[in-house]
TORPA-470695 format. One line per field, with one value per residue: x, y, z of N, C-alpha, C in turn; residue number from 1. Coordinates in nm, 3 decimals, padded with zeros to 5 digits, always signed. Atoms other than C-alpha are relative to their C-alpha. Layout:
BEGIN
n_x	[X;...];
n_y	[Y;...];
n_z	[Z;...];
ca_x	[X;...];
ca_y	[Y;...];
ca_z	[Z;...];
c_x	[X;...];
c_y	[Y;...];
c_z	[Z;...];
k	[NUM;...];
END
This chain:
BEGIN
n_x	[-00.130;-00.040;-00.030;-00.135;-00.016;-00.131;+00.034;-00.103;-00.074;-00.077;-00.017;-00.041;+00.113;-00.031;+00.108;+00.070;+00.033;+00.068;-00.103;+00.067;-00.084;+00.065;-00.035;-00.016;+00.113;+00.002;+00.131;+00.086;-00.065;+00.045;-00.095;-00.003;+00.023;+00.144;+00.067;-00.051;-00.049;+00.113;+00.009;+00.083;-00.067;-00.054;+00.011;-00.130;-00.088;-00.139;-00.025;-00.139;-00.031;-00.140;-00.049;+00.119;+00.036;-00.079;+00.062;+00.137;+00.024;-00.090;+00.053;+00.025;+00.141;+00.020;-00.070;+00.077;+00.118;-00.047;-00.017;+00.135;+00.061;-00.072;+00.052;+00.141;+00.023;-00.070;+00.062;-00.083;-00.117;-00.052;-00.141;-00.026;-00.142;-00.042;-00.140;-00.023;-00.141;-00.038;+00.006;-00.134;-00.057;+00.017;+00.122;+00.109;-00.029;-00.010;+00.126;+00.089;+00.134;-00.003;+00.051;+00.010;-00.085;+00.067;-00.096;+00.068;+00.041;+00.123;+00.112;+00.030;+00.099;+00.132;+00.016;+00.063;-00.087;-00.109;+00.059;+00.032;-00.129;-00.056;+00.080;-00.040;-00.135;-00.003;-00.068;+00.057;+00.039;+00.141;+00.072;+00.090;+00.090;+00.112;+00.076;+00.067;+00.061;-00.060;-00.097;-00.092;-00.120;-00.111;-00.043;-00.136;-00.062;-00.131;-00.071;-00.085;-00.118;-00.082;-00.141;-00.071;+00.049;+00.051;-00.115;-00.075;+00.074;+00.002;-00.137;-00.035;-00.101;+00.062;+00.099;+00.135;-00.007;-00.065;+00.097;+00.102;-00.062;-00.011;+00.136;+00.038;-00.088;-00.031;+00.096;-00.029;-00.038;+00.116;+00.065;+00.143;+00.062;+00.108;+00.079;+00.125;+00.090;+00.118;+00.116;+00.059;+00.142];
n_y	[+00.058;-00.022;+00.119;+00.002;+00.119;+00.052;+00.064;+00.093;+00.027;+00.124;+00.064;-00.106;-00.078;-00.106;-00.020;-00.128;-00.020;+00.108;+00.060;+00.038;+00.063;+00.089;+00.137;+00.027;-00.020;-00.135;-00.041;-00.010;+00.058;-00.076;-00.029;-00.146;-00.031;+00.021;-00.124;-00.095;+00.054;+00.018;-00.102;-00.115;-00.122;-00.091;+00.065;+00.049;-00.107;+00.031;+00.118;+00.045;+00.088;+00.032;+00.085;+00.051;-00.072;+00.046;+00.126;-00.028;-00.084;+00.021;-00.085;-00.137;-00.016;+00.055;-00.087;-00.123;+00.036;+00.015;-00.135;-00.056;+00.067;-00.047;-00.133;+00.009;+00.053;-00.080;-00.121;-00.119;-00.005;+00.133;+00.027;+00.122;+00.032;+00.091;+00.040;+00.077;+00.007;-00.094;+00.074;+00.037;+00.090;+00.142;+00.046;-00.021;+00.062;+00.145;+00.064;-00.005;-00.047;-00.146;-00.037;-00.143;-00.084;-00.108;-00.103;-00.126;-00.064;+00.067;-00.036;-00.144;-00.013;+00.007;-00.123;-00.107;-00.117;+00.024;+00.001;-00.138;-00.068;+00.047;-00.057;-00.142;-00.005;+00.065;+00.128;+00.116;+00.101;+00.039;-00.052;+00.109;-00.041;-00.073;+00.093;+00.102;-00.069;+00.043;-00.099;+00.045;-00.081;+00.071;-00.067;+00.047;+00.093;+00.032;+00.107;+00.084;+00.026;+00.119;-00.023;-00.091;-00.136;-00.055;-00.036;-00.108;-00.124;-00.038;-00.036;-00.118;+00.033;-00.045;-00.106;+00.028;-00.009;+00.122;+00.109;-00.016;+00.045;+00.146;+00.055;-00.012;+00.077;+00.137;+00.083;+00.041;-00.110;-00.010;+00.130;-00.010;-00.133;-00.007;-00.118;-00.026;-00.087;-00.051;-00.005;-00.134;+00.003];
n_z	[+00.024;+00.139;+00.077;+00.054;+00.084;+00.037;+00.126;+00.047;-00.125;+00.005;-00.131;-00.092;-00.051;-00.095;-00.097;+00.011;+00.140;+00.072;+00.085;+00.124;+00.100;+00.096;-00.039;-00.142;-00.092;-00.057;-00.052;+00.118;+00.119;+00.116;+00.106;+00.016;+00.141;+00.023;-00.039;-00.101;-00.126;-00.092;-00.104;+00.035;+00.045;-00.102;-00.131;-00.046;-00.051;+00.028;+00.082;+00.012;+00.113;-00.025;+00.109;+00.067;+00.123;+00.115;+00.046;+00.047;+00.116;+00.114;+00.106;-00.045;-00.038;-00.135;-00.094;-00.019;-00.081;-00.139;-00.055;-00.019;-00.115;-00.118;-00.028;-00.038;-00.135;-00.101;-00.053;+00.018;-00.088;-00.030;+00.032;+00.076;-00.019;+00.107;+00.006;+00.122;+00.037;+00.104;+00.126;+00.047;-00.101;+00.030;-00.068;+00.096;+00.130;-00.004;-00.039;+00.116;-00.035;-00.002;+00.132;+00.019;-00.086;-00.072;-00.041;-00.031;+00.126;+00.044;-00.088;+00.014;+00.107;-00.061;-00.078;+00.079;-00.007;+00.096;+00.134;+00.039;+00.021;+00.127;+00.109;+00.011;+00.054;+00.131;-00.014;+00.070;-00.098;+00.006;-00.117;-00.039;-00.110;+00.060;+00.082;-00.083;-00.114;-00.126;-00.044;-00.104;-00.015;-00.064;-00.123;-00.029;+00.094;-00.054;+00.067;-00.083;+00.082;-00.016;-00.028;-00.091;+00.020;-00.126;-00.085;+00.063;-00.018;-00.142;-00.036;+00.079;+00.102;+00.125;-00.020;+00.051;+00.146;+00.048;-00.018;+00.104;+00.125;-00.007;+00.012;+00.141;+00.088;-00.041;-00.072;-00.137;-00.091;-00.088;-00.021;-00.023;-00.007;-00.099;+00.030;-00.070;+00.076;-00.068;+00.089;+00.004;+00.044];
ca_x	[+11.019;+11.217;+11.258;+11.617;+11.706;+12.018;+11.973;+12.158;+12.259;+12.388;+12.528;+12.584;+12.258;+12.262;+12.069;+11.807;+11.770;+11.533;+11.780;+11.690;+11.836;+11.738;+11.893;+11.914;+11.695;+11.694;+11.410;+11.266;+11.349;+11.334;+11.517;+11.625;+11.592;+11.218;+10.987;+10.816;+11.003;+10.783;+10.808;+10.579;+10.675;+10.889;+10.892;+11.267;+11.503;+11.828;+11.956;+12.279;+12.414;+12.738;+12.909;+12.577;+12.536;+12.815;+12.607;+12.287;+12.160;+12.367;+12.134;+12.101;+11.721;+11.732;+11.993;+11.782;+11.475;+11.677;+11.767;+11.401;+11.284;+11.554;+11.435;+11.068;+11.100;+11.330;+11.193;+11.311;+11.662;+11.715;+12.078;+12.189;+12.522;+12.701;+13.027;+13.163;+13.496;+13.682;+13.630;+14.009;+14.064;+14.124;+13.839;+13.606;+13.775;+13.811;+13.448;+13.227;+12.915;+13.027;+12.825;+12.839;+13.110;+12.982;+13.175;+13.095;+13.079;+12.816;+12.602;+12.634;+12.422;+12.129;+12.164;+11.924;+12.160;+12.448;+12.223;+12.105;+12.464;+12.579;+12.292;+12.382;+12.743;+12.649;+12.793;+12.735;+12.662;+12.334;+12.089;+11.944;+11.803;+11.589;+11.488;+11.392;+11.267;+11.500;+11.740;+12.037;+12.314;+12.653;+12.731;+13.048;+13.283;+13.583;+13.843;+14.004;+14.358;+14.558;+14.912;+15.168;+14.960;+14.791;+15.120;+15.290;+15.011;+14.986;+15.366;+15.368;+15.596;+15.347;+15.121;+14.746;+14.825;+15.061;+14.797;+14.534;+14.773;+14.831;+14.455;+14.409;+14.693;+14.712;+14.495;+14.480;+14.553;+14.203;+14.046;+13.700;+13.472;+13.244;+12.963;+12.679;+12.392;+12.115;+11.769;+11.631;+11.251];
ca_y	[+06.494;+06.575;+06.316;+06.228;+05.986;+05.775;+05.692;+05.392;+05.289;+04.946;+04.779;+05.116;+05.215;+05.534;+05.570;+05.845;+05.815;+05.621;+05.386;+05.319;+05.076;+04.866;+04.555;+04.391;+04.472;+04.852;+05.039;+05.113;+04.902;+05.124;+05.164;+05.530;+05.510;+05.430;+05.730;+05.874;+05.820;+05.716;+06.043;+06.341;+06.668;+06.894;+06.638;+06.567;+06.782;+06.601;+06.352;+06.154;+05.997;+05.833;+05.688;+05.647;+05.918;+05.782;+05.461;+05.637;+05.776;+05.617;+05.786;+06.162;+06.137;+05.917;+06.136;+06.447;+06.268;+06.179;+06.545;+06.644;+06.383;+06.485;+06.843;+06.747;+06.548;+06.799;+07.076;+07.436;+07.465;+07.089;+06.973;+06.716;+06.555;+06.386;+06.191;+06.055;+05.928;+06.183;+06.093;+06.080;+05.846;+05.476;+05.431;+05.574;+05.432;+05.072;+05.007;+04.909;+05.008;+05.373;+05.524;+05.901;+06.138;+06.383;+06.707;+07.050;+07.173;+06.912;+06.999;+07.375;+07.318;+07.271;+07.620;+07.887;+08.161;+08.010;+07.949;+08.310;+08.436;+08.219;+08.344;+08.709;+08.635;+08.451;+08.124;+07.788;+07.600;+07.406;+07.592;+07.270;+07.433;+07.662;+07.386;+07.145;+07.404;+07.282;+07.485;+07.355;+07.577;+07.428;+07.520;+07.312;+07.137;+06.963;+06.741;+06.451;+06.422;+06.106;+06.077;+06.218;+06.521;+06.565;+06.563;+06.787;+07.046;+07.035;+07.054;+07.351;+07.168;+07.251;+07.552;+07.555;+07.662;+07.367;+07.134;+07.276;+07.215;+06.855;+06.793;+06.914;+06.702;+06.377;+06.092;+05.996;+06.339;+06.367;+06.054;+06.182;+06.485;+06.579;+06.821;+06.978;+07.122;+07.343;+07.317;+07.656;+07.674];
ca_z	[-06.522;-06.834;-07.105;-07.192;-07.472;-07.520;-07.888;-08.028;-07.676;-07.776;-07.466;-07.292;-07.121;-06.918;-06.592;-06.603;-06.981;-07.204;-07.372;-07.735;-07.985;-08.284;-08.127;-07.787;-07.489;-07.448;-07.275;-07.620;-07.922;-08.230;-08.561;-08.583;-08.962;-08.928;-08.908;-08.718;-08.395;-08.101;-07.903;-07.898;-08.066;-07.844;-07.560;-07.525;-07.315;-07.392;-07.649;-07.643;-07.962;-07.854;-08.162;-08.340;-08.607;-08.826;-08.858;-08.973;-09.299;-09.570;-09.818;-09.795;-09.783;-09.473;-09.304;-09.363;-09.221;-08.910;-08.863;-08.907;-08.654;-08.407;-08.434;-08.409;-08.085;-07.911;-07.691;-07.737;-07.595;-07.579;-07.576;-07.834;-07.740;-08.027;-08.015;-08.343;-08.474;-08.681;-09.050;-09.106;-08.815;-08.859;-08.610;-08.876;-09.185;-09.069;-08.975;-09.270;-09.074;-09.070;-09.354;-09.295;-09.174;-08.913;-08.862;-08.721;-09.081;-09.170;-08.868;-08.930;-09.243;-09.003;-08.847;-08.978;-08.859;-09.059;-09.361;-09.366;-09.335;-09.626;-09.842;-09.764;-09.857;-10.177;-10.045;-10.209;-09.884;-09.886;-09.660;-09.520;-09.206;-09.420;-09.663;-09.382;-09.129;-08.854;-08.644;-08.445;-08.310;-08.231;-07.869;-07.833;-08.074;-07.924;-08.083;-07.898;-08.029;-08.084;-07.958;-08.018;-08.119;-07.781;-07.587;-07.841;-07.817;-07.437;-07.410;-07.649;-07.894;-08.171;-08.210;-08.276;-08.635;-08.680;-08.539;-08.775;-09.065;-08.950;-08.917;-09.275;-09.412;-09.215;-09.096;-08.728;-08.580;-08.434;-08.286;-08.198;-08.234;-07.944;-08.018;-07.826;-08.027;-07.894;-08.048;-08.154;-08.169];
c_x	[+00.036;+00.041;+00.139;+00.018;+00.147;-00.023;+00.115;+00.089;+00.087;+00.003;+00.045;-00.120;+00.047;-00.114;-00.061;-00.039;-00.089;+00.101;-00.068;+00.101;-00.086;+00.016;+00.002;-00.126;+00.006;-00.138;-00.102;+00.078;-00.057;+00.115;-00.005;-00.014;-00.144;-00.074;-00.151;+00.055;-00.113;-00.005;-00.079;+00.087;+00.038;-00.003;+00.135;+00.090;+00.147;+00.009;+00.150;+00.007;+00.149;+00.048;-00.115;-00.020;+00.078;-00.055;-00.133;-00.001;+00.098;-00.049;-00.028;-00.143;-00.026;+00.069;-00.078;-00.127;+00.038;+00.015;-00.136;-00.068;+00.067;-00.051;-00.145;-00.017;+00.063;-00.081;+00.089;+00.114;+00.059;+00.146;+00.009;+00.150;+00.039;+00.149;+00.013;+00.150;+00.028;+00.004;+00.136;+00.075;-00.020;-00.124;-00.122;+00.022;-00.007;-00.127;-00.098;-00.142;-00.004;-00.035;+00.000;+00.097;-00.083;+00.108;-00.078;-00.051;-00.128;-00.118;-00.033;-00.098;-00.143;-00.025;-00.060;+00.087;+00.115;-00.053;-00.025;+00.128;+00.061;-00.075;+00.037;+00.137;+00.011;+00.071;-00.074;-00.044;-00.149;-00.072;-00.105;-00.095;-00.123;-00.086;-00.086;-00.078;+00.042;+00.101;+00.078;+00.119;+00.107;+00.046;+00.143;+00.045;+00.143;+00.059;+00.086;+00.115;+00.062;+00.138;+00.079;-00.053;-00.048;+00.113;+00.079;-00.071;+00.002;+00.138;+00.054;+00.115;-00.053;-00.103;-00.137;+00.000;+00.065;-00.093;-00.108;+00.052;+00.009;-00.138;-00.044;+00.078;+00.009;-00.120;+00.049;+00.062;-00.110;-00.067;-00.152;-00.042;-00.114;-00.072;-00.119;-00.078;-00.110;-00.111;-00.063;-00.140;-00.066];
c_y	[+00.016;-00.131;+00.014;-00.132;-00.032;-00.084;-00.086;-00.044;-00.125;-00.067;+00.101;+00.083;+00.103;+00.015;+00.139;+00.035;-00.113;-00.051;-00.067;-00.068;-00.090;-00.146;-00.014;+00.023;+00.139;+00.029;+00.008;-00.056;+00.070;+00.023;+00.150;+00.044;-00.030;+00.119;-00.020;-00.073;+00.001;+00.100;+00.118;+00.117;+00.085;-00.059;-00.036;+00.117;-00.024;-00.129;-00.028;-00.095;-00.028;-00.105;-00.072;+00.067;-00.045;-00.129;+00.024;+00.080;-00.016;+00.079;+00.139;+00.019;-00.051;+00.088;+00.129;-00.027;-00.018;+00.137;+00.067;-00.063;+00.044;+00.138;-00.006;-00.042;+00.087;+00.124;+00.120;-00.001;-00.134;-00.011;-00.134;-00.023;-00.110;-00.026;-00.089;-00.015;+00.106;-00.076;-00.035;-00.081;-00.144;-00.057;+00.018;-00.086;-00.152;-00.073;+00.010;+00.043;+00.153;+00.049;+00.151;+00.073;+00.113;+00.096;+00.124;+00.070;-00.062;+00.048;+00.148;+00.025;+00.001;+00.118;+00.109;+00.125;-00.011;+00.005;+00.141;+00.080;-00.040;+00.060;+00.147;+00.015;-00.062;-00.134;-00.113;-00.110;-00.030;+00.050;-00.100;+00.038;+00.071;-00.092;-00.093;+00.060;-00.065;+00.105;-00.053;+00.095;-00.083;+00.082;-00.038;-00.093;-00.022;-00.119;-00.074;-00.043;-00.135;+00.043;-00.020;+00.143;+00.064;+00.046;+00.115;+00.134;+00.044;+00.041;+00.119;-00.025;+00.024;+00.106;-00.046;+00.003;-00.124;-00.120;+00.007;-00.049;-00.154;-00.065;+00.002;-00.094;-00.149;-00.071;-00.020;+00.108;+00.013;-00.137;+00.014;+00.147;-00.009;+00.132;+00.009;+00.099;+00.048;+00.010;+00.138;-00.013;+00.128];
c_z	[-00.147;-00.066;-00.060;-00.074;-00.021;-00.124;-00.050;+00.115;-00.007;+00.136;+00.105;+00.046;+00.101;+00.099;-00.016;-00.143;-00.048;-00.101;-00.119;-00.092;-00.088;+00.042;+00.152;+00.080;+00.064;+00.061;-00.113;-00.119;-00.123;-00.097;-00.027;-00.145;-00.041;+00.060;+00.001;+00.122;+00.102;+00.117;-00.051;-00.046;+00.120;+00.141;+00.063;+00.039;-00.031;-00.081;+00.001;-00.118;+00.008;-00.100;-00.070;-00.136;-00.122;-00.059;-00.070;-00.130;-00.113;-00.121;+00.058;+00.046;+00.141;+00.103;+00.026;+00.081;+00.148;+00.064;+00.025;+00.122;+00.130;+00.041;+00.051;+00.145;+00.108;+00.039;-00.032;+00.102;+00.036;-00.041;-00.073;+00.006;-00.097;+00.012;-00.123;-00.023;-00.107;-00.133;-00.061;+00.103;-00.045;+00.067;-00.089;-00.124;+00.001;+00.043;-00.116;+00.032;+00.014;-00.140;-00.026;+00.093;+00.062;+00.049;+00.043;-00.126;-00.055;+00.084;-00.008;-00.115;+00.054;+00.095;-00.089;-00.001;-00.100;-00.144;-00.050;-00.027;-00.134;-00.118;-00.021;-00.066;-00.139;+00.002;-00.069;+00.096;-00.013;+00.124;+00.050;+00.112;-00.056;-00.085;+00.086;+00.116;+00.133;+00.041;+00.120;+00.002;+00.069;+00.120;+00.038;-00.112;+00.048;-00.074;+00.101;-00.088;+00.031;+00.046;-00.129;-00.003;+00.130;+00.091;-00.059;+00.018;+00.145;+00.049;-00.078;-00.098;-00.141;+00.035;-00.049;-00.153;-00.060;+00.014;-00.107;-00.135;-00.003;-00.017;-00.146;-00.091;+00.030;+00.061;+00.143;+00.089;+00.105;+00.006;-00.003;-00.001;+00.099;-00.018;+00.095;-00.086;+00.091;-00.103;+00.012;-00.055;+00.045];
k	[1;2;3;4;5;6;7;8;9;10;11;12;13;14;15;16;17;18;19;20;21;22;23;24;25;26;27;28;29;30;31;32;33;34;35;36;37;38;39;40;41;42;43;44;45;46;47;48;49;50;51;52;53;54;55;56;57;58;59;60;61;62;63;64;65;66;67;68;69;70;71;72;73;74;75;76;77;78;79;80;81;82;83;84;85;86;87;88;89;90;91;92;93;94;95;96;97;98;99;100;101;102;103;104;105;106;107;108;109;110;111;112;113;114;115;116;117;118;119;120;121;122;123;124;125;126;127;128;129;130;131;132;133;134;135;136;137;138;139;140;141;142;143;144;145;146;147;148;149;150;151;152;153;154;155;156;157;158;159;160;161;162;163;164;165;166;167;168;169;170;171;172;173;174;175;176;177;178;179;180;181;182;183;184;185];
END
């Protein structure tokens, strides 16, 4: 049977997963900022972090350790599903427990393929995957739009380019980012 983790489950346990949280009565009570995590190396096939990562790793050192532990416990090809509020959404900005913005660009720093490409191009991006010896590939990155942006895009009243411009200029265009990472080992 494959091991699936619902990390930071809060009051939202998922059937078929080991539900983990620092508080309450989950299946496993564990602080995700305490290392090592209580799972064997390469033992986890799937991880869900539903509105959790933005609460973790206020210091860079702790955040990098979380990424290393996540990589360590995941099996080759494991899926890591991450949902976070967009960092320019009021949902992110108005919660004092949100300590770290998570974006596709942040998580791409943990891809060896991306790191190697940036090095070849002379880029200034931090090659964290190479420094930490972790490797995550982004398989999906989807944005959940707020209204009226969602209706305007679906009704073709704005173009993708206009939406991209709005995302770059305004708060509350994107409500949530949903990502799926694949573990490369």
